[in-house]
KOLLUMDREN-15930 format. One record per residue (C-alpha): residue number from 0; residue in one letter; x, y, z. Coordinates in pm, 1 decimal, always signed. Layout:
# KOLLUMDREN-15930
VOBA|num|residu|c1|c2|c3
VOBA|NUM|A|X|Y|Z
...
***
This chain:
# KOLLUMDREN-15930
VOBA|num|residu|c1|c2|c3
VOBA|0|X|+12721.9|+16036.3|+15317.7
VOBA|1|X|+12998.9|+15785.0|+15235.7
VOBA|2|X|+13105.3|+15834.0|+14873.2
VOBA|3|X|+13320.3|+15642.8|+14623.9
VOBA|4|X|+13454.8|+15813.1|+14310.1
VOBA|5|X|+13588.0|+15588.8|+14034.5
VOBA|6|X|+13877.6|+15715.1|+13824.1
VOBA|7|X|+14211.5|+15886.8|+13867.5
VOBA|8|X|+14230.0|+16192.9|+13642.4
VOBA|9|X|+14167.3|+16566.1|+13657.4
VOBA|10|X|+13791.8|+16522.3|+13624.7
VOBA|11|X|+13791.1|+16286.2|+13922.9
VOBA|12|X|+14003.1|+16526.4|+14129.3
VOBA|13|X|+13744.9|+16799.1|+14060.1
VOBA|14|X|+13465.4|+16561.4|+14164.0
VOBA|15|X|+13645.3|+16463.0|+14485.1
VOBA|16|X|+13729.9|+16828.0|+14562.0
VOBA|17|X|+13364.9|+16928.5|+14532.6
VOBA|18|X|+13223.2|+16626.5|+14715.9
VOBA|19|X|+13468.2|+16657.1|+15005.0
VOBA|20|X|+13335.4|+17006.9|+15080.4
VOBA|21|X|+13017.0|+16844.5|+15209.1
VOBA|22|X|+13089.6|+16477.2|+15283.9
VOBA|23|X|+13337.8|+16250.3|+15456.3
VOBA|24|X|+13470.4|+15998.1|+15397.5
VOBA|25|X|+13530.2|+16016.2|+15023.5
VOBA|26|X|+13714.6|+15724.2|+14862.3
VOBA|27|X|+13864.3|+15726.4|+14512.1
VOBA|28|X|+13975.8|+15430.2|+14301.5
VOBA|29|X|+14254.9|+15454.6|+14205.4
VOBA|30|X|+14296.5|+15832.4|+14258.2
VOBA|31|X|+14623.4|+16022.7|+14213.9
VOBA|32|X|+14872.4|+16231.5|+14413.6
VOBA|33|X|+14638.6|+16531.0|+14436.7
VOBA|34|X|+14325.3|+16333.9|+14512.5
VOBA|35|X|+14509.7|+16166.4|+14801.8
VOBA|36|X|+14502.9|+16498.8|+14991.7
VOBA|37|X|+14120.9|+16504.3|+14996.4
VOBA|38|X|+14016.2|+16138.7|+14974.4
VOBA|39|X|+14134.0|+15791.9|+15067.3
VOBA|40|X|+14279.3|+15638.5|+14751.4
VOBA|41|X|+14197.6|+15274.4|+14683.2
VOBA|42|X|+14428.5|+15058.9|+14471.8
VOBA|43|X|+14161.6|+14925.0|+14239.6
VOBA|44|X|+14134.9|+14964.6|+13864.9
VOBA|45|X|+13818.1|+15123.3|+13721.0
VOBA|46|X|+13796.5|+14806.0|+13510.7
VOBA|47|X|+13766.5|+14584.7|+13822.1
VOBA|48|X|+13387.7|+14603.7|+13839.9
VOBA|49|X|+13334.8|+14312.6|+14078.1
VOBA|50|X|+13616.2|+14429.2|+14304.3
VOBA|51|X|+13476.9|+14782.2|+14319.3
VOBA|52|X|+13127.4|+14654.0|+14399.7
VOBA|53|X|+13271.0|+14437.6|+14677.3
VOBA|54|X|+13457.8|+14739.0|+14814.8
VOBA|55|X|+13145.0|+14956.7|+14803.8
VOBA|56|X|+12947.7|+14694.1|+14991.0
VOBA|57|X|+13218.9|+14633.6|+15252.0
VOBA|58|X|+13268.4|+15006.2|+15317.7
VOBA|59|X|+12892.1|+15073.8|+15324.3
VOBA|60|X|+12921.4|+15329.1|+15044.4
VOBA|61|X|+12605.2|+15538.5|+15009.0
VOBA|62|X|+12682.6|+15675.2|+14661.4
VOBA|63|X|+12927.9|+15583.4|+14385.8
VOBA|64|X|+13009.0|+15833.1|+14110.0
VOBA|65|X|+13181.6|+15703.8|+13796.4
VOBA|66|X|+13427.8|+15936.8|+13622.7
VOBA|67|X|+13556.7|+15762.4|+13306.5
VOBA|68|X|+13346.8|+15618.4|+13025.7
VOBA|69|X|+13506.6|+15272.7|+12991.4
VOBA|70|X|+13360.9|+15116.0|+13309.8
VOBA|71|X|+13019.0|+15263.6|+13227.0
VOBA|72|X|+13025.9|+15108.6|+12880.5
VOBA|73|X|+13141.1|+14782.3|+13041.8
VOBA|74|X|+12833.4|+14778.4|+13266.9
VOBA|75|X|+12955.1|+14887.0|+13609.7
VOBA|76|X|+12625.0|+15064.0|+13685.9
VOBA|77|X|+12427.7|+14749.5|+13602.7
VOBA|78|X|+12640.9|+14538.5|+13838.7
VOBA|79|X|+12615.9|+14789.5|+14124.2
VOBA|80|X|+12239.0|+14820.2|+14090.1
VOBA|81|X|+12204.6|+14443.0|+14075.0
VOBA|82|X|+12377.9|+14432.5|+14413.4
VOBA|83|X|+12152.7|+14704.1|+14557.1
VOBA|84|X|+12422.3|+14972.7|+14551.0
VOBA|85|X|+12341.1|+15334.7|+14461.7
VOBA|86|X|+12546.5|+15453.6|+14164.7
VOBA|87|X|+12542.9|+15769.1|+13953.9
VOBA|88|X|+12601.5|+15661.4|+13594.4
VOBA|89|X|+12409.9|+15503.4|+13308.4
VOBA|90|X|+12391.0|+15128.8|+13252.7
VOBA|91|X|+12569.0|+14961.9|+12961.4
VOBA|92|X|+12273.7|+14992.1|+12724.2
VOBA|93|X|+12242.5|+15365.7|+12793.5
VOBA|94|X|+12621.1|+15419.0|+12780.9
VOBA|95|X|+12612.4|+15308.7|+12416.3
VOBA|96|X|+12544.9|+15677.4|+12347.2
VOBA|97|X|+12920.6|+15720.6|+12389.1
VOBA|98|X|+13050.0|+15368.1|+12344.5
VOBA|99|X|+12891.9|+15318.1|+12002.2
VOBA|100|X|+12882.5|+15628.2|+11781.6
VOBA|101|X|+12687.9|+15443.1|+11513.7
VOBA|102|X|+12410.8|+15375.8|+11768.8
VOBA|103|X|+12410.1|+15741.8|+11876.5
VOBA|104|X|+12397.7|+15871.6|+11519.1
VOBA|105|X|+12109.8|+15641.5|+11423.9
VOBA|106|X|+11918.1|+15741.9|+11737.0
VOBA|107|X|+11966.0|+16110.5|+11654.5
VOBA|108|X|+11852.1|+16053.0|+11298.0
VOBA|109|X|+11541.5|+15862.3|+11407.1
VOBA|110|X|+11446.1|+16119.7|+11672.4
VOBA|111|X|+11506.8|+16426.1|+11456.2
VOBA|112|X|+11796.5|+16557.2|+11665.4
VOBA|113|X|+12012.8|+16786.7|+11449.4
VOBA|114|X|+12344.3|+16622.4|+11363.6
VOBA|115|X|+12576.7|+16606.8|+11062.4
VOBA|116|X|+12476.3|+16381.8|+10770.2
VOBA|117|X|+12659.4|+16051.1|+10795.4
VOBA|118|X|+12721.2|+15699.3|+10667.8
VOBA|119|X|+12827.7|+15397.4|+10874.4
VOBA|120|X|+13064.4|+15123.3|+10755.0
VOBA|121|X|+13196.2|+14795.1|+10892.7
VOBA|122|X|+13367.8|+14705.2|+10561.9
VOBA|123|X|+13689.4|+14885.1|+10466.8
VOBA|124|X|+13646.9|+14855.4|+10087.9
VOBA|125|X|+13294.2|+14997.8|+10100.2
VOBA|126|X|+13409.6|+15280.5|+10326.1
VOBA|127|X|+13703.1|+15359.5|+10095.2
VOBA|128|X|+13477.1|+15356.7|+9790.6
VOBA|129|X|+13233.8|+15593.4|+9961.2
VOBA|130|X|+13516.4|+15821.5|+10068.2
VOBA|131|X|+13631.2|+15864.1|+9707.8
VOBA|132|X|+13290.5|+16012.9|+9619.6
VOBA|133|X|+13275.9|+16258.0|+9910.5
VOBA|134|X|+13332.5|+16629.0|+9902.9
VOBA|135|X|+13604.6|+16727.6|+10151.4
VOBA|136|X|+13658.2|+16801.0|+10433.6
VOBA|137|X|+13492.9|+16508.0|+10609.7
VOBA|138|X|+13512.1|+16373.1|+10963.0
VOBA|139|X|+13609.7|+16007.5|+11011.0
VOBA|140|X|+13517.2|+15862.1|+11349.3
VOBA|141|X|+13597.7|+15532.8|+11512.4
VOBA|142|X|+13260.5|+15412.6|+11638.5
VOBA|143|X|+13393.8|+15273.9|+11966.9
VOBA|144|X|+13580.7|+15430.1|+12258.7
VOBA|145|X|+13908.0|+15598.2|+12160.2
VOBA|146|X|+13992.8|+15815.2|+12463.2
VOBA|147|X|+13849.8|+16127.0|+12301.0
VOBA|148|X|+14083.2|+16104.5|+12001.3
VOBA|149|X|+13876.0|+15893.8|+11761.4
VOBA|150|X|+13726.2|+16177.4|+11550.8
VOBA|151|X|+13960.2|+16305.5|+11282.5
VOBA|152|X|+13891.3|+16594.0|+11043.5
VOBA|153|X|+14043.5|+16523.7|+10702.0
VOBA|154|X|+14085.3|+16801.2|+10444.0
VOBA|155|X|+14284.7|+16627.2|+10169.2
VOBA|156|X|+14196.3|+16313.5|+9973.0
VOBA|157|X|+14524.4|+16135.9|+10051.4
VOBA|158|X|+14490.1|+16223.1|+10419.3
VOBA|159|X|+14132.5|+16090.3|+10434.8
VOBA|160|X|+14231.2|+15761.5|+10271.9
VOBA|161|X|+14531.7|+15724.7|+10502.5
VOBA|162|X|+14323.9|+15791.0|+10817.1
VOBA|163|X|+14057.3|+15542.5|+10709.3
VOBA|164|X|+14324.2|+15278.0|+10642.1
VOBA|165|X|+14491.7|+15341.7|+10978.6
VOBA|166|X|+14161.5|+15308.8|+11165.2
VOBA|167|X|+14007.7|+15011.6|+10985.7
VOBA|168|X|+14303.6|+14813.4|+10851.1
VOBA|169|X|+14587.4|+14900.5|+11088.8
VOBA|170|X|+14371.9|+14917.6|+11406.5
VOBA|171|X|+14497.7|+15261.0|+11512.2
VOBA|172|X|+14227.0|+15264.2|+11781.6
VOBA|173|X|+14207.8|+14887.6|+11827.5
VOBA|174|X|+13861.2|+14729.3|+11815.9
VOBA|175|X|+13702.4|+15076.1|+11845.7
VOBA|176|X|+13772.9|+15124.5|+11474.8
VOBA|177|X|+13607.9|+14809.7|+11340.2
VOBA|178|X|+13309.0|+15029.9|+11254.6
VOBA|179|X|+13351.7|+15387.5|+11134.8
VOBA|180|X|+13121.6|+15682.3|+11089.7
VOBA|181|X|+13198.2|+15914.5|+10797.2
VOBA|182|X|+13011.8|+16242.1|+10835.0
VOBA|183|X|+12991.7|+16594.8|+10699.3
VOBA|184|X|+13226.5|+16853.8|+10844.2
VOBA|185|X|+13035.3|+17127.5|+11026.6
VOBA|186|X|+13164.0|+17481.6|+11071.4
VOBA|187|X|+13089.0|+17707.3|+11362.7
VOBA|188|X|+13179.4|+17739.4|+11729.7
VOBA|189|X|+13182.8|+17441.0|+11964.2
VOBA|190|X|+13031.4|+17425.7|+12310.6
VOBA|191|X|+12987.0|+17157.3|+12574.1
VOBA|192|X|+12648.0|+17112.4|+12740.2
VOBA|193|X|+12638.2|+16877.9|+13039.1
VOBA|194|X|+12307.1|+16757.1|+13175.6
VOBA|195|X|+12219.4|+16549.5|+13481.9
VOBA|196|X|+11947.9|+16293.0|+13410.6
VOBA|197|X|+11730.4|+16078.1|+13641.5
VOBA|198|X|+11549.6|+15891.4|+13363.6
VOBA|199|X|+11260.4|+16140.3|+13355.8
VOBA|200|X|+11414.5|+16485.7|+13388.7
VOBA|201|X|+11734.6|+16663.0|+13280.8
VOBA|202|X|+11903.7|+16946.0|+13470.6
VOBA|203|X|+12142.7|+17138.3|+13244.2
VOBA|204|X|+12464.6|+17262.9|+13404.7
VOBA|205|X|+12653.1|+17577.2|+13305.5
VOBA|206|X|+12764.9|+17568.2|+12940.8
VOBA|207|X|+13137.8|+17542.3|+12882.8
VOBA|208|X|+13384.2|+17539.6|+12595.2
VOBA|209|X|+13664.1|+17285.2|+12554.0
VOBA|210|X|+13986.1|+17332.5|+12352.5
VOBA|211|X|+14073.9|+17001.7|+12184.2
VOBA|212|X|+14367.5|+17091.9|+11952.8
VOBA|213|X|+14713.9|+17075.9|+12105.0
VOBA|214|X|+14848.1|+17419.0|+12011.7
VOBA|215|X|+14753.1|+17786.4|+12028.7
VOBA|216|X|+14512.3|+17900.3|+11760.1
VOBA|217|X|+14351.7|+17553.1|+11750.2
VOBA|218|X|+14648.0|+17409.2|+11559.8
VOBA|219|X|+14797.6|+17061.7|+11583.0
VOBA|220|X|+14644.3|+16722.0|+11657.9
VOBA|221|X|+14339.6|+16663.9|+11873.1
VOBA|222|X|+14393.9|+16579.4|+12239.1
VOBA|223|X|+14174.6|+16482.6|+12531.0
VOBA|224|X|+14136.8|+16857.3|+12593.3
VOBA|225|X|+14390.0|+17133.1|+12665.7
VOBA|226|X|+14162.3|+17362.2|+12863.2
VOBA|227|X|+13806.9|+17481.6|+12917.9
VOBA|228|X|+13608.4|+17768.4|+13063.4
VOBA|229|X|+13258.8|+17830.0|+13196.6
VOBA|230|X|+13011.1|+17976.3|+13149.3
VOBA|231|X|+13057.4|+17999.1|+12771.2
VOBA|232|X|+12894.6|+18326.8|+12656.7
VOBA|233|X|+12821.9|+18181.1|+12313.8
VOBA|234|X|+12537.1|+17987.9|+12480.7
VOBA|235|X|+12276.2|+18253.7|+12549.0
VOBA|236|X|+11966.6|+18173.2|+12753.9
VOBA|237|X|+11762.2|+18154.3|+12432.8
VOBA|238|X|+12012.2|+17914.6|+12275.7
VOBA|239|X|+12015.1|+17701.9|+12591.4
VOBA|240|X|+11636.4|+17670.8|+12572.8
VOBA|241|X|+11663.3|+17577.5|+12205.1
VOBA|242|X|+11918.8|+17304.7|+12281.0
VOBA|243|X|+11700.3|+17172.0|+12562.0
VOBA|244|X|+11400.9|+17157.3|+12325.3
VOBA|245|X|+11572.6|+17021.6|+12011.8
VOBA|246|X|+11837.5|+16796.0|+12169.6
VOBA|247|X|+11777.4|+16689.0|+12529.2
VOBA|248|X|+11399.7|+16651.4|+12525.4
VOBA|249|X|+11386.8|+16437.1|+12207.9
VOBA|250|X|+11690.1|+16239.1|+12326.8
VOBA|251|X|+11522.2|+16155.2|+12655.9
VOBA|252|X|+11199.5|+16067.9|+12475.3
VOBA|253|X|+11395.1|+15845.5|+12235.8
VOBA|254|X|+11566.5|+15665.6|+12521.5
VOBA|255|X|+11236.1|+15610.1|+12700.2
VOBA|256|X|+11080.1|+15480.2|+12377.3
VOBA|257|X|+11358.6|+15220.3|+12365.0
VOBA|258|X|+11305.3|+15129.6|+12734.0
VOBA|259|X|+11648.0|+15267.3|+12824.6
VOBA|260|X|+11655.7|+15400.6|+13182.0
VOBA|261|X|+11924.3|+15670.9|+13176.7
VOBA|262|X|+12051.8|+15787.5|+13517.0
VOBA|263|X|+12370.8|+15986.6|+13508.7
VOBA|264|X|+12543.0|+16249.8|+13298.7
VOBA|265|X|+12441.7|+16322.9|+12940.5
VOBA|266|X|+12707.7|+16536.5|+12774.2
VOBA|267|X|+12630.3|+16693.3|+12437.8
VOBA|268|X|+12920.6|+16822.6|+12232.6
VOBA|269|X|+12758.0|+17092.1|+12018.6
VOBA|270|X|+12854.3|+17276.9|+11700.3
VOBA|271|X|+12680.1|+17611.7|+11675.0
VOBA|272|X|+12637.6|+17656.0|+11300.1
VOBA|273|X|+12469.3|+17925.0|+11093.3
VOBA|274|X|+12173.4|+17686.6|+11067.2
VOBA|275|X|+12146.4|+17636.4|+11443.7
VOBA|276|X|+12297.8|+17398.3|+11700.7
VOBA|277|X|+12404.8|+17050.6|+11586.5
VOBA|278|X|+12519.3|+16759.0|+11802.3
VOBA|279|X|+12873.5|+16641.6|+11731.4
VOBA|280|X|+12868.2|+16365.4|+11992.9
VOBA|281|X|+12709.2|+16243.1|+12312.1
VOBA|282|X|+12913.5|+16132.6|+12611.5
VOBA|283|X|+12786.2|+15938.5|+12911.8
VOBA|284|X|+13004.2|+16108.1|+13175.6
VOBA|285|X|+13137.5|+16443.7|+13289.7
VOBA|286|X|+13372.2|+16611.8|+13042.4
VOBA|287|X|+13742.1|+16648.1|+13109.6
VOBA|288|X|+13855.6|+16929.8|+13140.4
VOBA|289|X|+13508.1|+17091.1|+13138.2
VOBA|290|X|+13435.8|+16953.6|+13486.5
VOBA|291|X|+13738.1|+17139.8|+13625.1
VOBA|292|X|+13581.7|+17467.4|+13503.3
VOBA|293|X|+13214.9|+17397.4|+13584.6
VOBA|294|X|+13224.2|+17247.4|+13936.0
VOBA|295|X|+13408.6|+17539.0|+14103.5
VOBA|296|X|+13106.0|+17751.9|+14013.1
VOBA|297|X|+12848.3|+17512.8|+14163.3
VOBA|298|X|+12705.2|+17649.3|+14489.4
VOBA|299|X|+12528.3|+17343.3|+14621.6
VOBA|300|X|+12606.9|+16984.1|+14714.4
VOBA|301|X|+12697.8|+16776.9|+14407.0
VOBA|302|X|+12634.8|+16452.7|+14596.4
VOBA|303|X|+12272.2|+16544.8|+14659.4
VOBA|304|X|+12220.6|+16613.7|+14287.6
VOBA|305|X|+12386.9|+16283.9|+14191.4
VOBA|306|X|+12197.7|+16090.3|+14460.7
VOBA|307|X|+11867.6|+16235.0|+14336.8
VOBA|308|X|+11951.1|+16130.7|+13978.9
VOBA|309|X|+12044.0|+15779.9|+14086.4
VOBA|310|X|+11711.1|+15745.1|+14267.8
VOBA|311|X|+11491.3|+15904.6|+14001.2
VOBA|312|X|+11416.3|+16213.5|+14211.5
VOBA|313|X|+11596.4|+16498.6|+14033.9
VOBA|314|X|+11272.6|+16698.6|+14034.4
VOBA|315|X|+11342.4|+16763.1|+14405.2
VOBA|316|X|+11684.1|+16919.9|+14335.4
VOBA|317|X|+11815.1|+17223.7|+14149.1
VOBA|318|X|+12169.1|+17338.8|+14069.5
VOBA|319|X|+12260.7|+17688.8|+14191.8
VOBA|320|X|+12560.8|+17881.2|+14060.2
VOBA|321|X|+12803.8|+18150.2|+14167.3
VOBA|322|X|+12791.7|+18453.0|+13938.0
VOBA|323|X|+13155.7|+18412.0|+13840.9
VOBA|324|X|+13370.6|+18257.2|+13567.5
VOBA|325|X|+13622.2|+17973.3|+13585.6
VOBA|326|X|+13894.0|+17879.3|+13338.1
VOBA|327|X|+14110.3|+17567.1|+13339.5
VOBA|328|X|+14444.4|+17533.4|+13158.4
VOBA|329|X|+14602.2|+17189.6|+13113.7
VOBA|330|X|+14975.5|+17141.0|+13175.2
VOBA|331|X|+15085.9|+16850.5|+12956.3
VOBA|332|X|+15395.8|+16632.7|+12922.1
VOBA|333|X|+15634.0|+16696.7|+12634.0
VOBA|334|X|+15542.1|+16467.7|+12343.1
VOBA|335|X|+15170.2|+16442.2|+12431.6
VOBA|336|X|+14943.9|+16325.5|+12265.5
VOBA|337|X|+15218.4|+16096.9|+12138.6
VOBA|338|X|+15491.9|+15930.3|+12345.4
VOBA|339|X|+15603.8|+16114.5|+12659.4
VOBA|340|X|+15825.7|+16063.4|+12963.3
VOBA|341|X|+15685.1|+15957.8|+13299.1
VOBA|342|X|+15832.4|+16001.3|+13644.4
VOBA|343|X|+15935.7|+16363.6|+13590.3
VOBA|344|X|+15947.9|+16559.5|+13917.3
VOBA|345|X|+15691.1|+16839.7|+13951.0
VOBA|346|X|+15793.9|+17144.7|+14152.6
VOBA|347|X|+15647.1|+17480.3|+14245.5
VOBA|348|X|+15317.8|+17582.3|+14402.2
VOBA|349|X|+15059.4|+17304.8|+14372.8
VOBA|350|X|+14847.4|+17430.9|+14661.1
VOBA|351|X|+14654.5|+17700.6|+14475.9
VOBA|352|X|+14482.8|+17983.8|+14665.7
VOBA|353|X|+14143.2|+18149.3|+14702.7
VOBA|354|X|+14133.4|+18226.9|+14330.1
VOBA|355|X|+14299.7|+17917.9|+14182.6
VOBA|356|X|+14282.0|+17539.6|+14216.5
VOBA|357|X|+14541.0|+17290.0|+14093.3
VOBA|358|X|+14366.6|+16969.4|+13987.6
VOBA|359|X|+14593.5|+16667.2|+13942.4
VOBA|360|X|+14542.5|+16446.2|+13636.0
VOBA|361|X|+14851.5|+16239.9|+13549.4
VOBA|362|X|+15045.6|+16245.5|+13878.0
VOBA|363|X|+15164.6|+15999.4|+14139.2
VOBA|364|X|+15366.1|+16003.4|+14458.4
VOBA|365|X|+15723.8|+15873.3|+14444.4
VOBA|366|X|+15856.3|+15888.0|+14797.3
VOBA|367|X|+15790.2|+16245.7|+14905.3
VOBA|368|X|+15795.3|+16383.2|+14551.7
VOBA|369|X|+15506.6|+16427.3|+14309.9
VOBA|370|X|+15596.3|+16306.3|+13960.7
VOBA|371|X|+15424.5|+16288.1|+13623.9
VOBA|372|X|+15239.6|+15971.0|+13524.6
VOBA|373|X|+15033.9|+16078.5|+13222.9
VOBA|374|X|+15011.6|+16300.8|+12916.8
VOBA|375|X|+14780.5|+16554.1|+13076.3
VOBA|376|X|+14945.6|+16620.8|+13411.1
VOBA|377|X|+14766.6|+16910.3|+13583.2
VOBA|378|X|+14460.4|+17126.7|+13529.5
VOBA|379|X|+14505.0|+17474.9|+13673.6
VOBA|380|X|+14173.5|+17652.0|+13725.9
VOBA|381|X|+14138.3|+18024.4|+13787.2
VOBA|382|X|+13820.6|+18179.2|+13928.3
VOBA|383|X|+13717.6|+18542.3|+13888.7
VOBA|384|X|+13426.9|+18781.7|+13868.3
VOBA|385|X|+13455.2|+18770.3|+13489.0
VOBA|386|X|+13629.6|+18554.8|+13229.2
VOBA|387|X|+13922.6|+18794.5|+13195.5
VOBA|388|X|+13998.5|+18769.9|+13568.1
VOBA|389|X|+13955.4|+18390.7|+13566.6
VOBA|390|X|+14202.8|+18359.7|+13279.1
VOBA|391|X|+14451.7|+18584.8|+13457.0
VOBA|392|X|+14430.2|+18383.0|+13779.3
VOBA|393|X|+14477.0|+18052.2|+13592.3
VOBA|394|X|+14787.4|+18164.8|+13403.8
VOBA|395|X|+14938.1|+18332.0|+13710.1
VOBA|396|X|+14899.4|+18005.0|+13900.4
VOBA|397|X|+15041.3|+17808.8|+13604.9
VOBA|398|X|+15352.9|+18030.4|+13609.9
VOBA|399|X|+15429.7|+17901.5|+13960.6
VOBA|400|X|+15451.6|+17536.0|+13847.6
VOBA|401|X|+15740.9|+17361.9|+13672.1
VOBA|402|X|+15842.5|+17024.4|+13537.2
VOBA|403|X|+16074.4|+16919.6|+13257.0
VOBA|404|X|+15896.5|+16921.8|+12919.3
VOBA|405|X|+15587.0|+17096.0|+13055.0
VOBA|406|X|+15379.6|+17283.8|+12800.6
VOBA|407|X|+15034.6|+17437.7|+12776.9
VOBA|408|X|+14823.2|+17651.8|+12550.5
VOBA|409|X|+14834.3|+18028.4|+12606.0
VOBA|410|X|+14495.9|+18113.7|+12454.7
VOBA|411|X|+14237.1|+17921.5|+12655.9
VOBA|412|X|+13919.9|+18131.8|+12665.1
VOBA|413|X|+14008.2|+18342.4|+12359.4
VOBA|414|X|+13670.9|+18308.3|+12186.7
VOBA|415|X|+13477.1|+18388.7|+12501.4
VOBA|416|X|+13687.5|+18696.5|+12571.2
VOBA|417|X|+13641.9|+18819.9|+12215.3
VOBA|418|X|+13265.6|+18770.3|+12238.9
VOBA|419|X|+13253.9|+18964.2|+12566.3
VOBA|420|X|+13484.7|+19239.7|+12439.4
VOBA|421|X|+13741.9|+19165.4|+12710.6
VOBA|422|X|+14118.6|+19184.3|+12669.5
VOBA|423|X|+14304.6|+18854.1|+12716.3
VOBA|424|X|+14576.8|+18811.1|+12975.8
VOBA|425|X|+14912.3|+18700.4|+12831.6
VOBA|426|X|+15214.5|+18564.8|+13017.4
***
């Protein structure tokens, strides 16, 4: 099978790494320095929908898999299907689940899917007036795409008013903040549930847990994700069945009711509260860095699963898993998620071994050297027979990598280890 992966981050490296185990050639647009070792990188932007479709047609691509959300929201799947090309990813109408949080929240409300109580505003004065009446903390969300950073928990009145002003008046997230969702703050433990959907059926992958805050102990600002592990023991088999019944089944029914044909990834960010599981958000693509922890545990051919979804035949496929754990730690540039330097030389062992994989995120080749090109630079994944061993392998591999300003969290997997009664590995 000839495969094209769209994107150039750590998630896309994990996709390419898994796909290349079974298929050649694999192309990636635009790719990065790590992806270039396993796929042919193509100098095309994920935003160049027509150009990518032309490339797929010229290269006789059998399957295209879309990594990032922006081209999905922009309608890349619709264009590919219009041209008779097979693509794994929802069309623009379906991708509104991620691209328009107000749409997703209303759909959840109408279909009885558990989610935090909310109000939606497109007028700053009305939003500010509402905010003054709310009990804190509250969560203020830009309704549009904000690179995973558009949901902000506010605990103080002045902070809430400042965040609302920055989003709606000062365009902190650009046009994504023209509409905001103000919702109740939920307490509990978060988990990420990724499902593959063919329009009629959903196959749930291993549950994982992301770590959004920048610093150890879940301190500091939110990021795109500083690490993840799978499977997350907080999701028991009973809880997984409950989430399938109360979230995925009514979501799929609601999409079908609205004549929305959803073929691709449905990602549910869950909060496991004392009153049961609640949906924090839906995404229309694989999570990053959850993908870097989930895919190393997948036994079978990812392309066959994606191809079945794209053709409405997921009922013929089933995901099988290794009975192991995987844990990914993100190495980030100094200053992230704010301003950071690019072009910093990366040294050390980037090859990994039987128990660790180094996924490239923000890297590029400069001559013969690999240098930084993003805020999240590398995702180092450890694999072991249990979570403790996976954590140990990840941090041991991380210790063999260096670049100026590099930093990472030291407590990825802490909650899972505590739940399992396992002792964490510390550097």
